[in-house]
N, C-alpha and C positions, 0 to 999 in steps of 0.2 A: 635944848639937848638934842631934840630930833633933827633940827637944822644942822647942828654941828656934825652929827653922825652922817647925815645925808651928804654934806659937803665933803667930809673925809672919804666917803665911798666914791663920790664922783671924781675927786682928785686922784684917788688910787686907780680907778679904772682908766683914766686918761693917761696916767704915767705908765701903766703896765701894758697899754695897747701895742706899742712897738715891739715889746718882748714877745708878743704872741704871733707876730708876723714871721714868715719863713725866712731863714737865713740862707743866702746863696753865695757861694764862692766860686771863683774861676781859677782853675789850676792848669798850668802848662807842664805836662808830663813828658819828659824826654823820651823820644822814640814812639810816643803814642799820640801826642797832640793835645789840644785843649779839651778839658773835661769840666763840666759844671756840676757842682754838688749842692743839693738843697736839703736843709734840715727842716722837717715839718713835725708838727704835733706839739702837744703840751704835756699830757701825762704819759702817753706812749709815743716816743719819738721814732721817726723813720727817716732814712736818708734816701734821696732820689738822685739819679745821675743822668746826664745826657751829653751826647756829643753836640757839636755846634747847632745844627738845625733839626735835630731829631726830637722825638717825644721824650718826656721824662719817664724813667722806669726805675723800679726799686733796685737799689744797690745792695749787693751781697745777700741774696735770698738764702736762708738757712736750709741746708740739705745735708746729705751724708758726707759731702766733701768740703763744705764750708760752714762757718758759724758766724753770726752777726751778734755783736754786743755793743751796748751804748753806755758811755760814761756821762759825765755832766754835759759837756759839749764836744765830746770826742767819740767818733764811731770807729769800731774795730771790726775788721773782717779777717778771720783766720781760715786758711785753706790747708788741706792735707791731701797729699797724693793727687794734686791737680796736674793734669797732663798738658804740657805746653812745649811746643817745638822739640819733640822727641825726648823730653825730660820730665821727671816727676818733681813737683815743687811743694814744699811745706813753707808756710810763711804767714806774716801779719801785714795788713795794710791799715794805716791809721789816717783818718781825716779829722782835723781839728777845726772847729768852727769859732773858737774864741780868738785864737791867733791863726789866721788862715794858713793851713799847711796840709800837705799830703806826703806820706812817707811809707815806704815798704821795705821790709827786711825779710829775707827768705833763705832757704837751703834748697839745694837741688841734687838730684841723683839720676843716673841712667835708668831707662825703663827696666823693670825687673829687680832693681835694688830696693833696699829698705831704708828707713829713716837713719838707722845707725851707720849706713854707708854713705850718707849724703855729705855734701861739701857746704860748710858754713860761710857766712859773711857776705851774702849778696845784699846790697842796700841801694835804694833809689829814693830820690826826693823830687819834689816839684815846687815851682814858684807859684804861690797862690795869692789872691787878693779878693776883698769883698766886692760883690757885684751889686 
């Protein structure tokens, strides 16, 4: 009985080892370039991002303008009133680690305007692959 239990434990640890490794995907984002996203952690997951030869840094740090949420293998970054190129942006960016993908949908308005005055339907996507 003990041998059977020990054998089952050893087999389950060998089979689950690749699942504990970090998942990395490479995404080609139009107008931005290549970005690498890494999913780390087991109980509390976090997403790291880096440009080609730079250090890994945390993606979407939660603060008053943006919020990070994690699904099963999807990371969500929501921004509100983010200032970019003379406009205010509200939107969601989604990175999927099961089926490698990156997508963003957003609304934008001129500086000084509110969300109700914003224009909808901004969408961007990227080509991603496992690395």
